[in-house]
N, C-alpha and C positions, 0 to 999 in steps of 0.2 A: 433586161427582160426580153424574152422572145414571145411571139404572138402566133396564134393559130386560128384558123377559120372555125366559127361556131355554126356548124350545120349550114342551113340555107338562109340564115338570118342576115347575112351580109356583114356581120360584125367580125372583126379580128380581136380576139381576147387574149389577155396575158395567160401564158401557159401555167404559171403559178398565180392563183387568184386568192381571194380572201373569203373564208367561211365565217359567217357572223353569228353562229349560235352562241359561242362562248361570251360574246359581249352583251348578250341578252339575258341569259340565265343558265342554270344547271351545270356550270363548270366551276363552282366555287365562287368566292366573293369577287365582284367586279366593280370597278370604279369608272364612271362615265368619262372623266377627264383622261384616264389612262386608255380607255377604249378608243376615244377620239384620236389620241396620240398614235395608237396602233393602226387605226384606219389611215391616218395621215402618212405614217411610215410606209404603209402598203402602196399608197399612191406615189410617194416619192420613189419607190422602187420600180415603178412602171405598171403596177397592178391597175387594170381598168375593168375588172369584173368582180362583183361582190355578190355572194349568195347569202340570202337570209330567209326568214319565214315569219309569218304573222304571229306564230306561237312562241318565238324566241323572246322570252320576257314579256309576252303578251303585248307586242308592239314596241318594246324598248329598243330592240335591235334596229328595227326599221326607222324609228325616229332618230337614232344616232346617225344612221346613214344619211338621212335627210339633212341633218346638220352638216355632215361632211360635204355634201354636194352644194350646200349654200356657201361653204367656205372655200371650195376649190373650183378652179376653172376647167380642169381636165374633164374630158368626156369619160364618164363611168357608166357602165352597164350594170343595172341592179336586177338580180333575179330574186323573186320572193316565192313563197309557197303558201298553199291554202289547203285546209281540210282537217288538220290535226286538232283544231279547236272543237270539232264535233264531239258531242258527248251524249250518247255513246258514239264511238267511231265506227260507223256502219256504212255499207255501200249505199243504202238508201239516203243517207245524209248528203251524198255527193249529187246534188240536184242543182238545177239552174238558179233557183231562188237563193239557196245558201251560197253558191259560188259568187253570185252577184253581190251579196252582202259582204262576203269576205274581201272581194275586190275593192269595194268602196272603203272599207276600213284600211286596207293597205294603201290605197290612194291618199287617204288623209294622213296616215303615218309617214309616208314617204314624201308628202307635199308635192304631189305631181298629178297631172291630168291623165296620164297613161302609164301603165306598168310596162317596163321593158320586156320582162319575161315572167310569166306566171307558171308555176309548176304545181301539179297535184302532189300533195305531200304524203307519199307512201300510202295510198288508199288500199282498202281491201281488194283482193284479186278480182272479185266480181265487177268492180268498177270498169275494168278494162274490156268487159264484155257488154258495155252499155253505150252504143254509138250515139244515143241521144245526148249523153253528157258531153261528148266531144263536139257535137253539133252546137251545144250551148257555148262552148269555148270559142268556136268559130264565130258565133254571134257577138261575143264580147270583143273579138278582134274587129269585126265589121263595125261595131259601135265605137271603136277607138278607145275602149277602156284598157285593153292590153295590146301590145304590139305583136307578141309571139307567145306561144305556150309550149310547155313540155311536161314531163313527169319525173318524179323521183320514185324509184322502185326499190323493193326488197329483193326480188328474185329475177334471175335472167329471163325466165319464161314470161314474166310480166313485161319486161322490156321488149321482148320479141312481139308480144301482142300489141303493145302501145304503138310501135312504129308502123303498124298496119293502117293507122289513121293518118291521112296525109298532112293534117295540120300540126302534128307533133314535130317540133323542131329540135328538141333536146331530150336526152334521157340522163338523169343523174342516178348513179349506181355505185355501190361500194366496190372499190377496186384498189388493191394494194398488194404488197408482197405476200400477205396472208389470204388474200381473196382474189384469185386470178381466173376463176371460172368465166367471167364475162369475156375475157380475151379469147377463150376457146370456142364460145358459142355465139356471142352477140356482136362482137366488133365488126366482123365481115358484113353482117346485115346492116348495121348502122352506117358503115361506109358506103354500102351500095345505095342506101336511101338518103345519103347525105344528112344524116342526123348527128347533131353534136353530142359528144359524150362528156359529162362532167363527173370526174372521179371524186366521190365523196368518201369520208372517213379515210383519207389517204395515209394517215399515220396510225391507223388502228387505235384510235382514242388515246394517242400519245405513246403507245407501246413502242412504235418504230422510231421514236426519238432516242431510244436507248437510255433514257434517264430514270426508268423505273426499276425498283428492286422488289424482292419478295415481300419486304416489310413496308413498302411504300403505302402511305395513308393519303386519303382524299378528304376534302372538306365535307362537312355533313350534308351540304346541299349540292354536292357533285354527283351527277347521275352515274358515274363509274362505280360508286358504292353498291349499286343495285344489280350489278352483273359481274362481280369480281371473278367468278369461276364459270360464267356462261350459263347460269342456272335460272336467271330471272326472265321476266316477260319480254325484255328487249334483247334477248339472245340474238346475235347476228349483227347488232349495231355496236354495242360496247365491245371493245377489243376484237372487233370483227368476228365475234362468236368463238374465238379460240380460248381454250383454258389458259388462265393467267400464267400459271407456273410453266406450262409447256411453251407458251409464247415467249417467255423470258429466255428460255434455252435457245429457241430459234433466233431471237434477236442477237444473242451472243455469237451464234454461228455467222450471222450476217455481218456483225461488227468486224470480223476478220477481213472483210472485203473492202473496208473503208479506204478511199484514196487519201493520200497524205493531206492533212489540213481540213478535210471535210467532216461535217457532222453527220450523225446517223440519219437525222431527218432529211438532210439534203440527198443522201444516197437513196433513201426510200422514195422521195419525190422524183428523183432522176430516173429511178426504175420505172415509174409510171409513165414518164415522158418518152421512154423508149418505144412506146406503142403509139404509132402515128394516128390511130383512130381516136385517141383521146384529145379533146379540145383543151381541157385544162384540169388541173388538180386544184382542189379547194380546201387546203388546210386551214384550220381555225387559228385564231391568234387573239391574245388579250394584252400583250405587251409589245412595244415597238421592237425590242431586240429579238424577240421570238419571230416576229413578222419578217424582219430583215434576214434572219437565218433561213427561214423557209424560202424567201425569194431568191436567195443565192443559189438554190438548186437549179435555176434556169441557166446559170453560168457554168455549172459543173460539166465536165467533158462526158460524152456518151459512154455508157458502160460497155465493157468489152463483151464479146460473145462468151468468153470463159466465165466472167462474172455473172452474166445473165443465166448461164447454165448452172452455176453454183447456187444461185438463189432459187432456181427451179428445183434443184435437188433438195435444198433445205425445206422447201414447201412440200415436196413429195414425201419426204421421210418424216417430217415433224408435224405437219399441219393438215395435209390433204384429207386424210381419213376422217378428221373431225368436222370439216366444213364443206368439202367440195360439192357433194351432192345435195346439200341442204338449201343452197340458194342459187 
């Protein structure tokens, strides 16, 4: 495993890290023993950064991570998120009182006195135009409740606005072979301001593993059922907003570039790591073998200029028109 600097936090984090949504909820049946085994496999591979949220299983994911930290001696940075528990999910709900309450809940779930990294969880765009909220986050840092804070965003423009606030240490944004607009517009500014970039949805909800077919079925409680063709409320998240059938064709084009012995997921993750502005990619994992396969992307040789150009061409011809200007 290789490590990269995470913004101005002083942390060196594993470039392939662990996204803990799937061990909480919404990705089909999950077993706590298997989830803990997956977390353990990640640490065995050198992962020292885990991303979660209070809403992933309504605390289940955070509590599993707390168990992991009690059982392991390695230093592990845990990033959690707050805000999506709001109902309705409105900008006005992002206030100091609610944030303080969410932080206290995550502190209990994670069995800690201070959160390593708290991220606003894809708030409405108006939130980024409320400096008083970022002042509240600064006060949570001063009080010792959180060490650092960042944001998870839907749009590049939100990321650009967020980094105007000097306390923002990280930005989590969708970035993968099907969603490359952040590299064109945001990465240079993040590098200039020394803000860490966390690449979320790095495998396009599993599409870029190359394991899906047109007739693939998902469990009834799997969120991917709600956006199979990009038509539902979460368009942009599931499958990176790409039409399912069109994405499968793009995946087959990318498959032709696979290095001998490599898996599609490893190629997709290695593509992300070709961008040095990225601090880490955070693929999800429910099973130890899946986690080990993802981690092996750190050992994959850098992609050639020809391969990078070929993936860009696949994006431009099959994907760009559907997604590029939307986020």
